[in-house]
N, C-alpha and C positions, 0 to 999 in steps of 0.2 A: 545629584546624589540620584534622581530618578532615572536619568538617561545610562548611570552606572549601573542601576538595578537591571534593566532591559538588556545592556551589554552583558551581565555575568547571566541572564537567563538564556541569551542566545549562544553563549559560548558552552555552557556547561548541560543545559537541558536539551537543545535542538539536536547535537549528536546523537543523545541517546534514543530520541524518536525517531529519529532517521533511520538508525542502522539496526530498528528492530524488523525482522523479515516478516515479510505476509504472504500468507498463501494465495496463489493466483489461479484463474480459471481461464479457458479458452485459449489455451497456449497452443503454438506449434512444437512438434517435436523435439528439435534442435534446443530452444529456449526451454524447455521443461527441463530437458537431460541436463542442460548446462547448469541450471540453478540446484539440480541435487547434488547433496553434500557427499553423496556416496561414488559420485562419477570419478572421483581422481583416487578411488580407492580406501583404505582402512583409514579412519580416523582418529588420531591419538586427541583424547580429551583431557586436561589436567584440571579443568574446574567444571566449567558448564557453556555450553553452545547451544545455538541456534540449528536444528536439523532438520534440512528440507528432503522432503520426498518427493519424487515426480511418479505421477500416475498417469497410464493409460486408461481413458474412460469410453466405453462403448455401450451402444445400446442394443439389446437382443434383437434381432431381425423377427423372433416368433411373436405372436400375437399377444398384446398386453405384458410386451417385454419390460425387463427390468435393466436397471443400471449395472455396468460390471466396471470394477477398477481393479487395475493390477498394475503392482509395484515394479516400476521398471529396474530397479536395482534392490537386490537384500541390504538390509540393512549393516553397514560396515563401518562399525567405531568400536573403541574400547577406551575403558578408564585408566589412565598411567598409575592411578594411585591403587589398583587392584579391586576396584568395586566391580564386581560381575553383574550387578543388579541396581543400575542407578536410578534416581527420579525421573521421569518422562510424562510429560503432559504435551498435548497439541495445544498449543497457543493461536493459531491462525489456519484454518482449513478452508483452502479454495476449492475443493471438492465435495464440501457439504451438500452442495444443491444438487449433485447427482446420487439421489437417494430414489427408492420407490420405482414406479412403473415410469414408464417413457415410450416414446415413439421411435421407429428408426431412425437414426442418424449418421453420417460419418463420424468415425472415434474423433476425440478432442484429448488435450492433455492439459492437467493442472498438479498444482505443487501444495503439500501439506507440511506445516512449519511445526517442530515440536521443540520443547526443551529438554535438553538431556545434560543432567547435573550430578556428578560424577562425587559431589562433595557430600550427596543426600542418598540414602536408601530411597527404594521404590515406594516407601509407605511415607516419604517426606522427612524422615529424620535423619540427624547428621550422620555420615559414615565415618568410622573412625579406625578404620582398617580392619574391619571384622569384629572388633570389641564394641559394647555399648557401654558408655559411661552413666552410672545411674545419677539421677538427679539429686538425690541424698544420699550422703555418706555417713554411717555410724562409727563413731569412735567413743568407746566408753561411755556409753548411755547418752552422750550428746549428739546435736544433731547440726549439720552444716548444709546450708542449701546454698546452690549456684541461683544467682540471681539474673534472669534475662532481660535485655531492654526489648521495647516492640521490634518486632522484623520490620527489617527494610528490605526493597524490593530493589532489584537491578534490572537492567534492561534484558528483555527475554524471559522475565518470570521468576530467574534464579534468586536465592534468597541469601542473606549475610546476617548470623545470628551472632551478634556482639554481646559478650559474656563478661561480667563483672565480679570482682571478689571481695569488695571494699564493703566493711560492717563498720560501723561508729558504736561504741557503747557512751550511755548517758547515764550518768549518775545525778544524785541529787543530796544534799545533807540528811541524814536519818536514814530510812529504808530505802535498800537499793531497789531500784527500778529495772525490772526486767527488758531489755530492747525486744522490740517487735521488728518485724519485717512491715516496710510500709507496702499498701496495696498497688501492684503494677500493672498496668494495662495489658491485658493478651490478645494475642489475635488466633483465632480459630480457623485452622484449614479445612476447607469443605471435605467431607468425605466423599473419596473418588471410588466409584464403582469397581468392583471385582467380577462383574458378570462376563462370563465367557459363555453364556448360552447360545446356541442357534435355533432360530426358528425352522429353516429350511436350507437346503444347497440346490440349486438350478444350474443343471450342466445341458448345455445347449437348449433351454428352455424345459427341460424335463426336471420333475421333483423325483430326487432319488431318495427321497424319503428318510433323510438321514437322521438319528437320534445321536442326542449327546452324550451316551455312554459309548459311541463308537470312536474309535482313534484310527480307525482304517475302512476302507470301502474299495471295491474292486468295479470296474465298469470294464465292458467290451467294446474295441473301437476299430474301425475297420484301418487297414494300415492305406497310407496315403494321406490320411486325414491328419494335418499338422497344428490344427488350431481348435482349442475347445472355447465356448463361451461359459464362464462360471461365474455363477451370482450367488451371494451368500446374503442371507435376510438374520440377523442377529436380535436379542430380545431387547438389548440396551441401544440406542441410537448412538450413544457416545463410543461404543466399541469399534475399532480400525481392523480390518480384514485385508490380508495382502495374499495373493495368488501367485504362486511359482511354478514355472515349468508347463503353462498351459500353453504358449505359442512355440512356434519352431519345434516341435515335439519329434523326436527320432521316429523309425518307421518301427522299431521294435518296441518289447515291453517298456515302460517306463512308468514314471509318477508324476502327479501334481500334489504341490504342497498348499495348503489353505492355512495360516498363519492367523490366528483370531489374538487380539491385543486388548485388553480391558482399558478402561481409563486409568487405571493404577498402575499399568506396565504390567500385570501378570500376562502371560503368553499360553496358548494351546496351539498345538500343531494338527490337523487332519491330513492323513496322506489318501490320497485318490490312486490307486494303482490300476495303471493302465495295461490292459492285456490285449494285443493285436491280433487279429483275424483276417482271411482273407474271404472273398465273395461274401455271402449273406449268412448271419447266424442263425442257427439253427436253434439257440436255446429258449425253450419255451417254459423252463422251470420256474418255480416260485422261490423265493431266498427265504421268504418269512411271510405268515399269515397273522396280522395283530388283530384281535377282537376286543372291544372294551367290554371290562367285567368278566372277560372270560379268556382262555387260555388252551389251546389245542395241545395236549401231551407230547412229548417226544415229536416233535415236527420235523420231517425229512423230506428234502426237496424231491426224494423219489418214491417218497409213499404217497400214493393218490388217493386213499382212503380214510376217512377219520369221522369219529362219533362223538359229538359233543351234548353234554348233559345243560341244559338251560332251565330257566325259571319259567313255570308254567305260563304267565301274561306275558310273555317275550312275542312279539310279533315281527320283529326283524332285527339283525344284528349290525352293530355299526364296525364294520370292516375297513382293514387299510392293507393293499395287496402289496407286496414288494418282490418284483419279478428278478429272477438273477441277471438279467440284461435289461435293464430299465430303460436305458436309450432306443432299444429296438423293439422290443417285445410290448405286445398290447392285449389286454385282459378285459374281460366281460364276467360280472356276477349274475347267476341265474337262480332264480327260485328264492332270493331272500326278502320275501313279503307273507304275510298272513302267514307265518309258520305253525306248523300243528305238529303233533307227536309224529314222528318218523318221516316229517319233512327231510328233503335233501336240497342242501345248497350247491350249486356247482359254478366253479372257478373256472373257466376257460381263458387259456393263454395262447398267443398266436407269435411264434417267433418270425424274425425278420423276412425268412425264405418260407414262410407258411405253413411250418410244422407247428402241430396245435399239443397241447397238453391240457388234461382236464383233471381237476382237484377235486373230489366229491366230501362233501361233510352233512352228516346224517345228523338229525336232531333228535334228542330225548328229551322230552320235557317231565319233569317231576310234578307228577300228581299230588293235590291234597286229598284224593279220595280217602286214602287208607287213614290219614290223620283225622280226618272228620268222622270216619267209622269209629276209631280207639275211643275219640271224645264221644259220641254217642253212646257206646259201651259201658265207658267209665261212669256216666251221668245215670244210665239205667241202672246198672249195678248200686249206684249211691242211693237212688230213689227207692228201690228194692230193699235195701238194708234198713234205710230210714222207717219205710213202711212197717216194715216187720217189728223194729223197736217200739215204734208208736202200737202196734197192736198188743205186744208183749207186755206194755206198760197198761193199757186200758183194761186188759183182762186181769190181769193182777189187781189193780185197784177195783174192781166189779166184784172179784172172790172177796176182797177185805171188806168190802161194806156188807156182804151177804152173811158173812161170818158175825159181825158185830150184831 
């Protein structure tokens, strides 16, 4: 009997364990590309599969570089049941160790495995061809409930929900007993993050000062440059990013796509428009100046003079400068310390070809002198009125006593 038990374990359990795909690292290009599900074209999914992505991983050659991951092929699959937003979850990530800072190394390859389940929607609920069946249906004041058995997991993380509708009524002699639903065990799916926020985007080691409200960004690039190093730092470590179009770029204007995918499958796409130029860039303009707690009214890159009202105790401004050509232009902020009334802050921008632009911000400090003067006047008037009333009261009292 014991031998039979082990035999059944080997026959039915071991194949499921072996079949589960695992993300791998330190691969060569051929092995990684052959492992990717998208290598053979669009994949038709009838229920659920383990979907393998191949990444080329490199380390920026700049000082204190960061790891860069590029999805070798765009995702290419569709659900045959019409589910356009299926359940997706990373089950094994061989690329997870390539995050954060790194030192320069040759490029390497790795794979990540996700479960794509067309029988469920992105939130994990069952997909019913576009309609959602409510858990309770009312019929003339009565309620019929679906009973679900505990969730069963199949290899790869997909789930099969077994439903039953049998219900037995029990009666006793005398007063009827209302049947009650037995308490059944439930499983709670962990809440998957929908966070798509980005902390920063580095292109060739330069922070382009990305903000999460942006969907497009434009950078200038010399003709002849074929590859960009794109590094994306996200708020949620479980978020996956894909970079498309950053390698073997054409010599004309083009675009790089950054696709951010949250843990729950939600996505957003940021488009980096590439504008080509020859020679050296002469763009020394500023795209925007962001100042904590303050705002420059009607900022225009072609306007070089501004006035900013600040609080009287302000000694320096927390400024973020975003050049129009962040990859090639350098800037320097002068005069942003020990600010006084009529102080001038100068932002000096130097283009790649040496062209210079100067932006001036004149500081106006709101003084509390007039407020203090008004308070003193009010207090003085109040004291004079109070003194006059006291005087009148005492005089009236004195005359009354003399009359008596």
